[in-house]
N, C-alpha and C positions, 0 to 999 in steps of 0.2 A: 498425140503420142501417149498413151499408157506408161507409165512409172512402174517397175518392178525391183524386187532387192535383190540386188548382185553381192554375192558373198564374195568374190573376190576383191571388189574394190571397196574401200572407207568412203562411204557415204552417207552424209546424214539422210534420215529418214523422215516423212512428215507422217505416215500411215497411222502413229499411235499418236499422234496429237492433233489430227484435224478433229475440229469441231463442225459439226453438220448440224442443221434444223431438219427434224424429220419428224411429221405429224405431231410437230406441236413441241415436241421436246429435245431437248438437246443430249446428241448422243455423240457419242466418240467410237468410230470403225477403224477396228485394228485387224489387219489381217490375219488369219491364222498363222501364217510361216514364221510369223514375229513373236510368236508365245514362249513363256519357257513352258517347256512341256513337262510336269512332272513324274516320276518314276511310274509311279502305280498307274498313269494313264497312258503311257507307254505300251503295255502289253494289249491294252485294249483296240490299239489302233489297226485297222484292216488294210487290206495289200491295197486295196483301191484306194487312194487317196480322196478321192470323190464321195464315197459312200459315207464317209462319218460327217459330211458338212451338214450342218443345223437346218432345220426350216426356216425361212428367212424371215417368219414374225417370231422365231424365238430369240428372248434375250439371253440367255445362258445357255447354250447347247450343253447337251452331257458328255456327247464323243467328240474328241479333237483329231484332227488330223494332221499329218505332217505337209507340207506344200509338195505341189507336184513336181516331177524333175526335170520337166521342162519350163517351167516358170525360173529356172536359173541359169541364164545364159552365163556363157564364161567369156566370150571373144572381150576385145578390147573396144570394138567398136559398140557393143552392146553396152559394155557399161559407160561408153562416153553418152551415149542415147539416153542411158538412164540417169546420168548426172543432169543432162539438160532437160531433160522431162521434170526433173525435180524442181527447177527452176520456175515450173508455170504452175498455176493453180490448178488447172484440169489435170495436171499429172499429178496428183496427189489423191485421187480417186482410184478405189480398187477396179479391176475389173469385171465387166461381167461376169456372176459365175464363181469369183475369188472368194475362197472360203474366207469369211470375217468373224467378229466376233463383237456385238453391239452390249456397250453398259450407259445405262442411265442413270448415272452418279455424278451429276453435276458439283458436290460437295468435295469430289477427289480431285487434288492438284494434280496436273499431270505431270509426270517425269519425276514425281517425289515418292511415289508409293506408299500417301500418306492419307488418312481419312479428317476430314475435319471433324468428326467426332469420334466415339470407341467405336472398337473392333477391330476387323482385319481389313484390308485393303485389297480390292480384287486388281489393280494394278499390279501387286506385289508380285505377279506372274510374267509381268512384259518385261522385255527387255530395257535395261536403262539407256538413255541418250548416250550419255559420255561413255557407256560402253561399245556401242553401235559406231560413235565416230571412230575410234580407235582399234578395230576388230580386225582381225586377220580372216582370211578365209578359212572356213573349217570343211568345207565339202570337196572342192574340187583338190584341195592338196591332200587330201588323206581319202584314198580307196578303199580303206577296210570299213568305214562308214556306211557304204553301200548306199547314200542318199540319203539317211536318215542322222537326225543329228543324235549326240551323245546325251542320255538320259539326264544327267544331272544340270547341264544349264547351256544354253547356246552362248554364253559368254567364254568357255572354254576355259573354266576356271581350273587350278591347280588343286589335287584332291586332298594332298597331304596339307597345304597351307594356302588354306582358302584366305580369299582376301575379301576384307569388308567391302561393302557397297556404299559409296558415298551418296549422299544425299544430295538431290539438286533443288538449286534454288526453283523457286514458282516461278512458272512461265505465264508469259502475258499476250493473251490472245488480243488480236484482232478482228478487225468484222469480214476479213477475206480469209481467217484460219491461218496467218503465219504467227509461227511462235517467236516470241522474244525473250532469252534467258534475262534473268535479272543480272545487273553490272557487278561484276566481282569487286570485290574491295580491293586497292591497292596494299602494298607490302608497307610496313615503315621504315625509312631508307635508315632510322637510327637502328632499330634492332632487328630489322629483318624479316619481322613478324607481320601478320594481317593486322592491320587497324581493325581494333572494337568497334562496333557500330556505337553512335553514340546513343545512349539510353534518354528518353524523353525523361526530362524532370518531373519528379511525383509533385502532384498539385498539395496546396496547404488546404485542408477541409476542415473546419470547426466543429466543434461539437455539436451533432446533428439535434440535439434537444433544444437548442437555439431555434431551432424554426418549429418548435411545438408551441401552438399559441396557448396552450394551457400554461406551461412554465411561462410564457413571456406575459400574459394576463397576471398569472400569481406574483413574479416578479415586479412588475408597474404598481399592480395596488400595493403590494408590501411598502414599497420606497414610498409612493406619495403618503401611505399612513404611518411612515416611520415604524413599522413593526417588520417582526424577523421570520422569514421564508425559507423553508428548506426542501429540495426537493431532487434526489439522485444526487447530481454532479454540482449543484447550485445550493450556495449556503450565504444568504444574505442575515445581516444584522445591523441593527441602527445605532447600536452601541459600544462606543462612546461618539460614533459618529457613521452614518450610514456608509457600510462598507460591504462586498461580496467577493466568494472566493470561488473559481470554477474550476474543479479537478477535470481532468482528461480535455484539455481545452481544445485541443488539436486529435483529430481521429487517426491518424498514421504514426505508430510509433518510430517507424524507420526515418519517416518525415523529420520528426524531431531530432532525432539523432542525428540525420544529416543539417539539421539547422545548428546545433551544437558544433559540430565539428567546421563548420563555416565561420562561425562567429569565434573560437578559438584563434583561427587563423588569422584574425585581425590585429591591427595595430593598436595596443593598449598605452594611454598615456597616464602616468602617475599622476594623482588628484590628491594635495593635502592643504588642508587650511586650518581655521579653528572649528569647521563645523564637521569636516569629513576626512577621512584617509581611505582611497580606494583607487583601482584603476579604470579609467573608462575610454570608451572607443570614439572615434569619430562620428559626428550626425550620420547615422544610416538612411538618410533621405535620398541619395543620390547612387546609392549602392546596386550594384547590378548582379552580383551572385543571386543564382537560383532561390536557394531558400530564403534567403534573405528578402528579396525582392518579392518573393510569395507571402511570406508572415507580415510583410509592410503593405500589402495589396490586399489580404483579407482582414488584418487587422482595423485599417484605415478604410476600408471599403463595408463588405458584409457586415461584419462585428460593429462598426460606430453606428450603422444604420439600425440595427438591432437594439443598440444602448441607447439611440435619440428616442427611440419609442418606449423605451423601456422608462426612462428619464423624464420623458415629454420634453427633452431639450432639444433645441437646434444645434446637434455639433458641427463644427465647422470639417472639411476634408483637410486641414492644415496638418501637414505630416511633421511628429515632433518624437524621435523615437533615437534611443542609441542602446549602446550594450555596456552593460557594469560587472565585474570583476571582482570580488571581496575574497580575498585570503587572511591568513593568518594576522589578526591584530586590526584588521580593516573596520573602520565603522562610518556610520552615518547618523549624526546627533540631533536630537530634537528640534523640529521645523514644521513648518504649515503647507510649504508650498507653494505658498503666496505669490503670484507674479500676474501681470494682467493678461488676460487671455485663456488662464486654465481653467479648465473646467472639469475636468475627472483624469484623475491618475489611475495609471494602470502597470502592472509589473506581472511578467510573464517568466517562471522559474523553470530553469534548465540547470537541477542540481541534482548529484548524485544522492543516494538514500540520506536523509538528513533526521537528526537528535537533537532534541532542546538541549544536551550538554555540548553540541557544536557550534552552539551561539548563532547569530546572523537571523534571528528572528524577525519579524515586521512589527514594531512594539506600537500599539496606538494608547493615547494618553487622554484624562479625562481633563476636564477645565474647571475654572471656577467661574463666578460671576463677572470677573473682568474679561472673560474670554483667553486665560491665560492655562498652560498646560500645568499640570498638579503632578501625576503620575500614572503610572504603567499599568492600565486596568484590563488588557487583552494583548496577546502574543500570536501571531501566526507563522506556522512553522513552514518553511520553503519547501516544497513539492516538486516533484520531477512532472512536466506538462500541466502545470496548474497556473491560472491566471488569478490574478486580486485588483479590483478597481475600486477607487473612492472618490465621492465627490471633494474638491478642494474647497476649503469653506475654512472661515474665522478660526474655527475650533476642531480642524482636521490635523492634529498636532501627531507626527509619529516620528518613529526612528529606526534606522537597521542596527540592531544589536550587534555591537564587538564581536566578529568571527573567532573562535575560542580554537577551531580545530588545524591543527598543523598540517594536513594531510589534503581537506578537502576544499574544493572552491565552489564557492557560490556564484553561480554564473547567472545573470538575468536580462532580458530586455524590458527596457522602462520609457517611458513616455507620457505624455498627455493630449488629451483630446480638448480642445480649445471651442469654446463659445464665449456665452454672456456670462461674466465672473458674478456673483453671488455678492450683494450690499455688505460694506464691513462696516461694523461699528468703529469710533475713534479709536485711535491708539493708545493704549492704555501706560500712561506712564507712573513709574513708581515713585513713590514719597522719597525724598532726600533724603539719607543719612544724617544726622544732626552730628555737626562738627564741634569740637571744643577746643578752648584756649589749653594753654599748658597747665601743668599740676603744679603748683608751689613745693617743691620738696628740696631739700637741704640738698647741697652738691655732694654732701658726702657718699648718696648714692651712686653717681656716675665713679668714683673711686673705689667703691665695692666691687661692680660690676664690668666696668669697660677695661680691656688691656691698656695697662697704661701705657705701651707707644705710641696710642691713638691720642692720648692727653697732653701728649709733647709739641709744645706749639709750633718747634721747627718742623716736626712732621707733618702736622698740619697744615703749614703753609704749602708743603711738598704735593699733600693729597688735593689740597685745593686748586692747583695751578692744573694737576691733569684732570682734575674734575672740568674744569672751565673750558680744556682743549677738546673734551670728548663727551659733555654730559652725563657721564656715567663711572661709576669705580666701584669696584668690588674688592672689599675689606675684609681677607682672612682673619682667624683665631681674634675673632671680635670680642667675645667676651671672656671673662677670666675662667680657667679650667674647672674650679671648685662649683663655680655657680652654675657652668655648662651642664655639670653632670647631675644638680639639684633639679634644675629644670627639665631634663631628658626623664629622668626617672619618674617625677611628677606629671608629666604629659601622657605618661603611658597608664596612671593609674585610674581606678573606676569611679574618682572623686568627679571628675570634669563630664558634664553632660554636654553632649555634642547634640546640636541641632542641624538638620539638612538644610541645607540654603540652597534657594531656589530663585524662580521659576526654573524648568531643565531646558527652555529656549534662550536661557541667559546663564545659567550656574548651575553647579551641581558639586558642594561639597562640604563638609562640615565646618559648623563654626560652634566655637565654647561659649557656654552661656557663662557671663562673666561673673557671673553670683557663686559658681561651683568652682571657681578657680583655687587649687593650694594656694598657699601663702606666697611660694617660691614663685611661682608664675605670677600670680599677681602683682610680686615686689618688681619683676620684670617688665611687664605692662606698666607701672608706673614710672620705670625706667626711661621706656620713651613717647612717656608723653608728659615727661616731667620739663621743668625750665630749664636746667642744666642741660638737659641732651639737647634742647631747640639752640643753645648757644654754642652747644658743641656742633652741631649739623652746619649753625653757619659759619662756623669756622673751617668746617671741611669742605663745604660748597662755595662758600661766598654769597649765599643768599640771603636775603635779611629775613629770618626767622625771629628774631628779637629785636627789642627796640634799643637795646645798648648796642647793637650790631651797625656801624656804619653802612650806611646805601651807597654803593659805587656810584649809581645814577645820581643821588644827590651831591656826590663831590664832583662830578663830571660836570653837572647844571652851576656848580660855584663858581669852578675852573672856567666855565662858559663866558659866566657873567663878568668876571673881572678880565677877560680877555677883550669882552665886548667894549668895554667903561673906555680903555685905552684905544679905543678905534673913533675916527670920524668918518663922514660922509656916508656914501652908499654900503660901505662896508658894515657900518653901526646897525644901518635899516637891517640888512641880510641877516646880522647875528642876534637881533632884537626878535628876528621872525623866530630864528631857530631856539633860542632861549625861552620863549613864550610855549613853544610847542614840547620843552621839557619841562617846563613849571605843569602845564596840561598832564602829561603824563605822571609826574609825581604826585598832583593832586588826586589823579585817579585812583592812585597806589595808596595813599592815606586815607581816602574814603572808602577803603575796603576793610578797616577796621585792624584788629592784632592778627598776628599770624595764626593757624588754627591747625587743628589733625584731627584724621577720624582713622581709627585701627579696628583691627580685629585678630584674632587669635584662630588660624585655621588647621583643619587635619586633612590630608589628602591620600587618599586611598585609591583602588584601582576603580577605576569607571567615573572619576571625579576629571571635572574641566571648567571652565569658564569659556563664555561666548561673545563675539563682538555684537554691540547693539545700537539702535539710534537713539536709547532714552539714556544714553552714559553722555552727561554733562561736558563739552569741550572746554578745558579750561586749563590754566598752568599748573602743574602741580610737581613735588619731589617725592619718589615713589619710594619707599622703603622695603625690603623685605630679610628677614633675618630666621634663614633657614635651620632647622635642628632635625636628626635623627636620619638624615637622608648620604652617610658616607657610601661613597663606591656608586653613586648612583649614574645610570648610563642617559645618554639623550634619547635610545631608541625606547625608554620605557614613557617617555611624553612626560607632562608634567613641568617642564621649562614655562618661563614667562616670556613670548614676544612680543616685540614691538614694532608695528606699521605705520605706515604712513597712510593718511586717511583718503579713501576711494583709491587705492592703490595694493596691489601685492607683495609691492616690495616689503620686503622684510629690513627693518633698520638697525634689530639690534635684539642677540637673545640673552636670557639670562637663565644658566641653567642653576639648579638647586644644589647646593655646597653647604657642609656640616658647619656651623659656627662662622659663618660668613654673612656680612652685612652690603647686600645690596643696594647702592642710590642710583636713583634715575632720574632726570629730571626731563619732564616731557613737555611738549607747547601743546595749543589748540589742536592741531592736526595730526597728533600722532594718539595711536590706540594701541591696547595692548589685549593679550588674551592667554590661558594658561593651556596649554597643548593638553589632549584627553591621556590620559594614564592607561595605558594598556595592560592587556593580560603578563606579558612580558615582565615585569615589573614585579609580579609574586611571587617567584623563587628569592629571586632578590632580597625582599621584604622578609619574607620567612628564614632565610640565611641571617638576617639582623634579628631574628627574633620580636619581629613587629609587621605588625600589618599598614603600616603608616608613616609617612613624616608630617612635619609641622613645619609651620612658618608664622613669625608674628607679621603683619600686612598694615604697614601706615601708609598715609596720603598726607604731605606737609603742604599749605598753604602761604603764602607769603601777605 
C-alpha cells in the first residue's frame, strides 16, 4: 500500500528524508504537497493540480502545484492505513504520477536547512520534521481554505509573532533509508540546563619551523662549531656556554593560555634553603590534565627527537619536568645543574609582559681556568611562550635573578633531558685561608672596648654555664657606646676598599681590604685577635683558647688516673684502658699546636649571600659574629646565619643580625652554616637608616 500524507493525523513522514540511488546519483525525492509554497509562486498555480507537474527529467521545475484534493483522505481508517504504511520501506515511495521535486545536493544535511558550504539551501522551503510531528490539520478543519494552503507557511505560524524555527540535529541515514535523529543531550540534574558537549581538547603543536630542514641543519652546524645562529624565532649563542632561545615555541596561543590556567591550579610547595626560595609543584610525570599531558608528550616526544638530531646526542625518553612559580623576592642562586644523567636543561616561560626592572632574568656566568663562575655576562628576559635550553656542563653556571616585581608571577615549566653526561674535571679546591695565633696586645685594650659587665668573673661564669648547655649564646651591648659610634661612622667612610668575595657558587659579599681600614676599625680588629680576648673567650665558653686556661678534659683525665690507682683487679684494667684513650685524645689536642683564629670584616648589601659547598673543611670551631648597623633588622630580609646538620635539611640554629651584639656558636664536624640571601625588601629599611648595608666582624677560633 502506498503511503500518503494525512493532514488530520500528526504522523512522521519519510518523504522528504528518503535517500534513493537513481542513475548513479544520490537523490532526495520530496512530494510537492509537502513544499512550503512561497507567496510569489502561489499566483502562478493553475486550477488543474497536475498541469504544473514538472517533466520527470527536470531537477528543479519552474511551476509548483498544490496537492490534489483526492490525495488527502480524512477518515480514521485511511489515517491508520497511512501510519501502517509508513512502517514499511515500500510505503516510503511516492505513487506513480505523484508530483515530486528532485534535488541532487548530497552535501545538504537533511532536516537542517543548512548547506555545508556558503549559499542558501534549497531545503529551506521544506517543512521541518519537528513541525510535522506536532502539526494539526489545516485543510479539513478550515473550510475557507478551499483545499489550498495559506501562502505564508504550511506550519500555520502566527503572523504577528512568528516563532523561530529550531535547527534539527543531523540525521543519520542507514542503507535502507531509515532516518535516526541524533541523540539529545540530557539535562544537568543540578542546574536543569542542557549539558554542554565536551569540547575536544586542543593539541599541543610546536613551532612549525622546527620541521624546516634548513633550520635544523643551521642549528646543528652552529652547535657543533660553537658559533652563533639566528633564524626567525631561533637564537643560538655559544657564549658563555651553548644555549638557545625559541620564541613562539607553541603555535596556538589559546593552548598556551589553557596550559597556564591548568598550571596555576596545581598545588605548590614552598622551597627555601641556602640556594633558592620559590614555589614548586610536584613532579608532573603522572598528571592527567589535558594541557599538561599534551605539553609533556610533545616536549619529551617530538621536541626531544628534534633536539637529539641538533645536538647529535642520544637523549633518553625519561620524563623530568615540574612547574615553578617565582614571586616577589624569590630567587635561585648560582649553580650548574650538575647531577648524574642530566644532559640538557630547558625552561618554558608562561609569564605576563616582562621587563628588566621586574627581575627574574636567567643570568649566565662566565668561568675562569678552574671552571669556577666569575660574573654575569648575559641575561635572558623571560618571554611568554618562549623556550630556553642549554647543555649541562662543567661551565653551565646560571641563576634566576631575584624577582623584584610585587605584582607579577614568573611561571615556568622546567626540566631536563637525560643522556650521557659530559666528562668533568676534578673538583676545584680553594686554597685554605691562612690562620694566625693571637696578637700580643696589652689587656688595657680589652677594658677600653668591651662592656665592663662581661669582664666581671662572676658574670663570665654564668655565661659559661649557659654556653655549655646550648653551645651558643648572644651577648648584647658588647662594645662600649663611644667606641661603637666611632666604628659605625668609620665603616661608612670612603676610605675602606671593599672587594667582592666569590666565587658566586659559594659566596657573594663585600670584604674589606685590611690595608685600607681606618684606625678605630683597625683597633677593633686587633681587639678580636688579641691575646687578652682569647682569654676572655675561654672564660665565657669554657674552651681552651689559651695555654693559661685549664683544660677540663685534662682535669678529668687526672681525676681518672687518681681513681684508677685506688682500684684493684679487673676494675684497674678497665680504668687503665679508659685512661689510655683519654691520654690519646689529649695528645692529639696537644699536637694541634696553639689556638689560632681567622677573621674578616664583611659588608652585607642587597643580593649578598653565602652557600653550602663541599670544599669547606669539617672541623670543630668557635664562630664569632659582631654585627653593626643593623638596628631594626627583620628575618624576612634574609641576612641571617643558619646552622644545619650535614646531609640533613633540619635547621639547628639561626643567628639574626643584631646591632652591637656578639654571637658565639660552637659547631662540630657535622654542622654547616650559610647566610641567607638578602632580598629586595631590605632596601627600604636600609634607606631609612641612611645606609645601603650593614657590617659584621666574622672570626673563627680553633683550639
